[in-house]
C-alpha positions in Angstrom: 5.2 -16.3 -12.2 3.5 -16.7 -8.9 1.8 -13.7 -7.4 1.2 -13.5 -3.7 -2.1 -12.2 -2.4 -2.7 -9.9 0.5 -1.1 -10.7 3.8 -3.5 -12.9 5.9 -2.0 -11.9 9.2 -4.4 -10.1 11.5 -3.6 -8.0 14.5 -0.3 -6.8 16.0 2.9 -8.7 15.3 4.2 -7.9 18.7 2.4 -7.9 22.0 2.8 -5.8 25.1 5.1 -6.9 27.9 2.0 -8.1 29.7 1.1 -10.2 26.8 4.5 -11.8 26.5 4.5 -12.7 30.3 1.0 -14.1 30.1 -0.6 -11.4 32.4 -3.8 -9.6 31.7 -3.4 -6.4 29.7 -2.6 -3.3 31.7 -4.8 -0.3 30.9 -2.9 2.9 30.4 -5.0 6.0 30.2 -4.2 8.1 27.1 -4.9 11.8 27.2 -3.3 12.6 23.9 -4.7 11.3 20.6 -2.6 9.1 18.5 -0.5 10.8 15.8 -2.7 9.5 13.0 -5.8 11.0 14.7 -4.1 14.4 14.9 -3.3 14.4 11.2 -6.9 13.7 10.3 -8.1 16.6 12.4 -5.9 19.0 10.6 -7.3 18.1 7.2 -5.5 17.7 3.9 -2.3 19.5 3.2 -2.2 22.2 0.6 0.0 21.6 -2.4 2.6 24.3 -2.8 2.2 24.6 -6.6 4.8 27.4 -7.0 7.4 25.1 -5.4 6.4 22.1 -7.4 6.6 24.1 -10.7 10.0 25.5 -9.8 11.4 22.1 -9.0 10.0 20.5 -12.1 11.5 23.3 -14.2 14.9 22.8 -12.5 14.7 19.0 -13.1 13.9 19.5 -16.8 16.8 22.0 -17.2 19.2 19.6 -15.5 19.9 22.1 -12.7 18.2 20.3 -9.8 20.7 17.4 -9.2 23.9 19.2 -8.5 27.1 17.9 -6.8 26.5 20.4 -4.0 23.0 19.1 -3.3 24.2 15.5 -3.4 27.0 16.5 -0.9 24.6 18.3 1.4 22.1 15.3 1.3 25.0 12.9 2.0 26.2 15.0 5.0 22.6 15.2 6.4 22.3 11.4 6.1 25.6 10.8 7.8 24.6 13.1 10.7 21.4 11.1 11.2 23.3 7.8 11.1 25.8 8.9 13.7 23.4 10.6 16.1 
């Protein structure tokens, strides 16, 4: 079997409109940090151990995946697809 190594592509796969038209890059001042930078400032999320334990217990007991939950998830997914 052949295994592929890491992707050798470097840089963005799509340029700005200026790049596509061969013009110099337009500088746009950003006053708000990128979303990734905001997440780093907040720090790590705390794990809700009570919730994790409850869900694990429900899964083990066979009570987590119910037809009602599947139906609710399907309805939410359909709403997102049609919005």
